[in-house]
N, C-alpha and C positions, 0 to 999 in steps of 0.2 A: 460590430457590436460596440457600443460605447462603454466607457468605464462605469457609468451609473447602471447600465443594464447588467453588466457583469457582477457588480456589487449586489444588485437586487437578486440575481440568480443565486449567488452565494447565500444571501440571507434567507431566501426561500428554501434552499436545501437545508440550512441549519434548522429552520422551523419544522422540518420533517424528522428531526432527531436521528440523523444517520449514524451508522457505525463506521469505524475507521479500521480498515484491514491492511496489514502489510505483512509480507513474508520474505524470508531469506531462502535462497535456493542452492541447489547443487551446482549451478552454473550451466554452461553449454545451452544457451537460449532455447533452442527448439526441443531439447530433452530435459529441461530444468524441472526439478521436483522440489517441493517444499521441504526445508529442513528446520524451519522455525516459523511460527505463525503467531501474530498478535492481533487481537480484535479489541478495540476500545469503544465504549459507548460515547454518546454525544457530549457527555461531561468530561470525558477523558479517563474514565474508570476502566481498568483492564477487565475484560470479560474472559479472555483466554490469552495466555502468553506461554507457549509451549514449544519445546524442541520436538522434532519429528524425525524418526529414522527412515531415510529414503531407501529405495531399492538400489539406486546407483551410488557410487562414491561421490563425495564432494570434491569438486575440482580445486586444485591448489589456488588458482586465480580467484575463485569464489571465496575460499577461506581467507585470502589476503584482504578481501573487501569487508567481510562480516565477522571474521574471527572464529567461525564455527567449523570444527573438525569432525572427521569420521568418529574419532574416539568420544567426542562430546555427545554424539547422537546414538552411540552404540546401544545404550540401555533405554533410550527414549521410546515412547510408543510409536507404532507405525501409523501411517495415515488412516487406515481403516479403523484403528482403535479410537482416534480422536474425532473422526468424521461425524459421528452422531451429535457430539457437542457443537462442532463447527456448524453443521447444517441447522441445528436447532436455533443457533444464534442468527444465522444469515437468511433463512427462508423467509420470504415476503418482507424483507427489510431493505431499506436504502443503504447501500454500502459504498463508502468512499474509498477509492484506491488511487495511487498516484499515477501509475502507468497501466491502464487497464489491459492493454495488449499483453504485456509480459506477465502481469499478475494473474490474469485469467488463464494464460497458457500454463503457468506453473501449477495452478490449482487443477486444471483439466488433466495435465500429465500425472499428477499425484492420484487423481481418481482412476485414470486408465491403468497406471502401473500397479494399482492395488485391486484391479478388477471390480471397481465399484461404478455404478451408473451415475452420470452427472445429473444432479437434482436441482441445481441453482439456476435462477433466471438471470441471464447476463444483462438484461435490460435494467435490473436493479442496481447494477454497479455503475458508479459515477466516476468519471475520469478527471481527477484534479489537475493533471498535467495540462489537459486541454483547457480547462477553466483558467489556469494561471497564464497560459499562452494568450488567451483572449483578453485577460486582464492587462497584461503587459502591452499587448497589441504592437509588437515590434515585428516587422516583416524582413525576410531575406531580400536584399536588394536585387539579387539575380533572379529568384523564382517568384517572389511576391508572397510566398507561403509564410504563415506565422512561425516564428522561431519557437522551439520547445526548449525547456529548461529542466535540468536535473532537480531532484528534490532539494539538494543542498543549495543549488543556485537560486531556486525559488525562495527558500528560507532567507538566504543572505539578502536578496533583492528586496525582501519585505522587512528587513531589519530585525529578523528573528535571530537571536544569539544561539547559534548551534554549538558554540564552544562549551556551553554548560552541559552538553551531552558527552559523557565520557567515552562511550562506545556505541557505535551505530548498529544496534540490533533491531529486530522487528518492532519491539515495543516503542523504542525511541523514534523510529521512523513513522509509526502510526501517530505518535504524539505530534511530530512535526507536521504531518498532513493536516491534523486538526487545527494546529496553530496557523497554518497557511490559509485554510478556509476561513477561520475567524478573522484573520488580517484582511483578506480580500473583501469580506463582508463589512469591514470597518468596525468590528466588535473587539472588545478588550481581550487580550491574550494574557492569561495568568500563568506564571512559571512555577 
């Protein structure tokens, strides 16, 4: 896919007014649960930005990354309590996430651990990590596969100043995802 095709794909996605979702989790990839969720509209306005009390404890290595502790979420609502609002925002909407595999796993685990039925259409989730990899179009010399980049690496490679973000929480990462999509599309990013 050419650079122009990738830019056109990003522009087309922006024309659909997608939402931007990012969550922070308990860690432990396969069992990760949401401990914080942020959803921004296409203009960057927060629609939800909430801590969530998980069933499991937050792993210390996860706390080192996002700064969220068990004590911080102790009085937060459980997933089942915020789920109606989350679903109302996400149902039948285009939703941008950075790494769809890990994001969807954490969401599905949160549903399962709270004995709620998965109601979202995974086809409505758009993987920005994949889009950025195609935009960069750099291949591993050994395998020929496109290289993938973390959210931070993508932002830096696009010249987005992440130093202005004081702490990397769900809201800030959702904002970064929006800035990355705008940059790929060649649209102006306002800070």
